[in-house]
BARO-759080 format. One line per field, with one value per residue: x negated, z negated, y negated of N, C-alpha, C, CB in turn; residue number from 1. Coordinates in pm, whole numbers, plus 50000, padded with zeros to 5 digits. Glycine has a CB too. Layout:
<sites>
n.xx	c(X:...)
n.zz	c(Z:...)
n.yy	c(Y:...)
ca.xx	c(X:...)
ca.zz	c(Z:...)
ca.yy	c(Y:...)
c.xx	c(X:...)
c.zz	c(Z:...)
c.yy	c(Y:...)
cb.xx	c(X:...)
cb.zz	c(Z:...)
cb.yy	c(Y:...)
num	c(NUM:...)
</sites>
This chain:
<sites>
n.xx	c(49917:49940:49827:49934:49857:50058:50189:50072:50141:49994:49736:49675:49681:49462:49241:48943:48922:49028:48939:48904:49165:49298:49173:49269:49547:49552:49532:49777:50122:50265:50556:50862:51101:51412:51357:51408:51358:51286:51250:51424:51510:51553:51719:51636:51566:51410:51136:50966:50655:50585:50428:50511:50702:50579:50564:50415:50251:50343:50522:50745:50901:51094:51011:50960:50714:50541:50529:50407:50161:50056:50035:49845:49622:49590:49538:49298:49129:49129:49010:48754:48670:48486:48411:48433:48633:48983:49194:49441:49676)
n.zz	c(50000:50089:49954:49961:49971:49839:50055:50047:50108:50037:49980:50233:50388:50280:50380:50581:50864:51177:51193:50921:50831:50980:50878:50614:50661:50751:50516:50409:50411:50719:50894:51087:51276:51441:51744:51814:52022:52243:52573:52767:53000:52958:52790:52551:52205:52116:51928:51677:51517:51173:50886:50569:50563:50776:51114:51366:51683:51831:52023:52101:52297:52194:51932:51575:51479:51701:51743:51506:51530:51753:51642:51438:51594:51737:51524:51430:51648:51634:51386:51441:51593:51671:51404:51464:51648:51743:51482:51382:51326)
n.yy	c(50117:49784:49475:49150:48799:48537:48305:47976:47651:47419:47517:47618:47378:47247:47372:47358:47396:47549:47819:47891:47856:48052:48283:48271:48299:48560:48699:48685:48793:48876:48807:48845:48658:48593:48436:48099:47922:48075:48150:48362:48612:48864:49135:49226:49155:48846:48777:48581:48528:48472:48325:48315:48030:47920:47885:48084:48060:48285:48502:48767:49012:49272:49492:49424:49519:49509:49235:49148:49279:49146:48892:48933:49002:48760:48581:48690:48638:48361:48323:48390:48185:47884:47658:47382:47355:47304:47178:47269:47536)
ca.xx	c(50000:49863:49867:49916:49871:50178:50149:50083:50120:49888:49609:49657:49650:49332:49132:48877:48924:49114:48890:48934:49310:49333:49130:49364:49675:49537:49547:49919:50212:50322:50691:50920:51238:51463:51303:51511:51323:51226:51322:51423:51616:51565:51823:51573:51553:51283:51096:50852:50581:50581:50365:50597:50788:50493:50578:50296:50288:50344:50656:50740:51027:51081:51028:50882:50576:50465:50510:50309:50031:50009:49998:49718:49518:49571:49472:49159:49052:49114:48917:48619:48641:48391:48478:48459:48746:49109:49214:49570:49720)
ca.zz	c(50000:50099:49871:50033:49895:49868:50133:49979:50207:49991:50004:50378:50435:50228:50450:50667:51010:51232:51157:50780:50820:51034:50780:50503:50706:50760:50382:50373:50485:50844:50918:51212:51276:51576:51800:51853:52148:52336:52700:52808:53083:52915:52691:52424:52119:52120:51790:51654:51396:51067:50757:50485:50651:50881:51240:51448:51825:51883:52058:52158:52325:52145:51788:51483:51468:51814:51718:51399:51586:51837:51552:51374:51696:51763:51408:51426:51748:51583:51274:51498:51673:51612:51311:51515:51741:51697:51339:51339:51378)
ca.yy	c(50000:49661:49363:49025:48675:48459:48188:47847:47545:47329:47587:47620:47244:47205:47441:47260:47416:47655:47952:47914:47869:48183:48383:48266:48355:48705:48758:48671:48880:48824:48858:48798:48605:48571:48313:48002:47856:48171:48155:48501:48666:49002:49158:49261:49037:48774:48750:48493:48562:48370:48351:48233:47949:47864:47959:48104:48051:48422:48548:48901:49082:49407:49512:49343:49567:49456:49092:49136:49320:49035:48782:48969:48988:48617:48521:48737:48563:48225:48328:48401:48066:47789:47568:47247:47354:47247:47185:47323:47666)
c.xx	c(49912:49918:49834:49924:50004:50130:50175:50045:50006:49750:49576:49613:49512:49215:49076:48892:49012:49069:48924:49085:49355:49293:49227:49497:49669:49549:49691:50003:50270:50458:50742:51060:51283:51413:51416:51483:51254:51311:51311:51539:51638:51673:51766:51566:51415:51252:50977:50788:50578:50492:50435:50696:50708:50510:50443:50339:50285:50488:50644:50881:51007:51095:50932:50738:50489:50433:50403:50170:49972:49963:49865:49603:49487:49498:49326:49074:49031:49013:48773:48579:48545:48466:48509:48572:48871:49137:49345:49598:49858)
c.zz	c(50000:50006:49947:49935:49933:49940:50054:50078:50166:50011:50152:50430:50392:50301:50560:50818:51049:51190:51011:50759:50869:50937:50662:50543:50717:50624:50334:50460:50606:50862:51051:51188:51421:51625:51849:51993:52247:52461:52755:52899:53049:52809:52557:52337:52134:51976:51787:51522:51301:50954:50660:50576:50765:51010:51312:51594:51896:51901:52123:52182:52277:51995:51704:51471:51580:51792:51613:51449:51673:51750:51484:51473:51721:51647:51398:51529:51703:51469:51323:51579:51598:51522:51367:51617:51673:51550:51295:51397:51434)
c.yy	c(49875:49555:49235:48908:48611:48333:48061:47736:47450:47390:47586:47483:47196:47271:47352:47276:47534:47794:47985:47933:48007:48294:48387:48331:48507:48774:48754:48764:48808:48889:48806:48745:48597:48437:48224:47948:47949:48178:48297:48533:48813:49014:49203:49135:48975:48734:48655:48535:48442:48419:48258:48161:47886:47946:47968:48100:48187:48466:48685:48952:49225:49412:49427:49387:49514:49309:49071:49175:49209:48918:48810:48954:48841:48551:48565:48663:48420:48220:48335:48279:47974:47692:47430:47241:47300:47275:47248:47459:47647)
cb.xx	c(50095:49862:49797:50021:49751:50259:50224:49991:50250:49909:49615:49787:49754:49323:49181:48736:48782:49117:48738:48883:49382:49265:48987:49388:49714:49403:49457:49966:50326:50227:50788:50923:51246:51619:51206:51518:51235:51212:51266:51426:51584:51430:51920:51431:51578:51288:51063:50896:50437:50724:50206:50514:50858:50345:50682:50225:50195:50266:50729:50662:51065:50950:51008:50945:50574:50543:50643:50348:50047:50121:50108:49723:49562:49706:49546:49151:49123:49250:48947:48610:48770:48313:48396:48334:48771:49223:49207:49682:49719)
cb.zz	c(49879:50243:49732:50144:49922:49737:50268:49852:50226:49844:49951:50448:50386:50081:50509:50636:51063:51384:51179:50693:50899:51170:50731:50459:50840:50823:50281:50390:50394:50968:50803:51317:51205:51579:51914:51752:52120:52270:52802:52687:53234:52861:52742:52446:51971:52216:51717:51652:51430:51014:50760:50399:50570:50836:51331:51413:51897:51788:52153:52065:52479:52187:51754:51349:51467:51945:51675:51278:51668:51933:51446:51320:51827:51788:51281:51451:51884:51536:51184:51584:51707:51722:51190:51576:51795:51781:51283:51377:51269)
cb.yy	c(50001:49610:49366:49010:48578:48424:48184:47843:47465:47293:47733:47664:47147:47236:47575:47261:47436:47646:47960:47796:47758:48205:48352:48119:48294:48740:48686:48523:48929:48852:48817:48911:48465:48578:48344:47887:47737:48312:48051:48592:48649:49055:49260:49321:49075:48648:48881:48343:48608:48337:48327:48132:47840:47863:47891:48240:47956:48520:48446:48998:49076:49467:49657:49345:49719:49474:49027:49223:49448:48988:48760:49115:49056:48548:48558:48889:48566:48171:48448:48524:47990:47713:47553:47191:47494:47299:47051:47229:47778)
num	c(1:2:3:4:5:6:7:8:9:10:11:12:13:14:15:16:17:18:19:20:21:22:23:24:25:26:27:28:29:30:31:32:33:34:35:36:37:38:39:40:41:42:43:44:45:46:47:48:49:50:51:52:53:54:55:56:57:58:59:60:61:62:63:64:65:66:67:68:69:70:71:72:73:74:75:76:77:78:79:80:81:82:83:84:85:86:87:88:89)
</sites>
């Protein structure tokens, strides 16, 4: 059983760069919600990844596990990015 940190917006905002923010988000539980602004012609549900109430720019048609896997992959690539790159997730 995995133990996740509870997402804290103040902790997240205090982090200095995108890589640090991504690393922090990877320690928190990622969930999914029905996407509000997903443009789809498919009949499958469109889900968006979230950490707490923070929406991630990850959308997926299909199931929640796929969406979470995509979010983890995206966050890992952001965590490996150079610290001087974009400051927001």
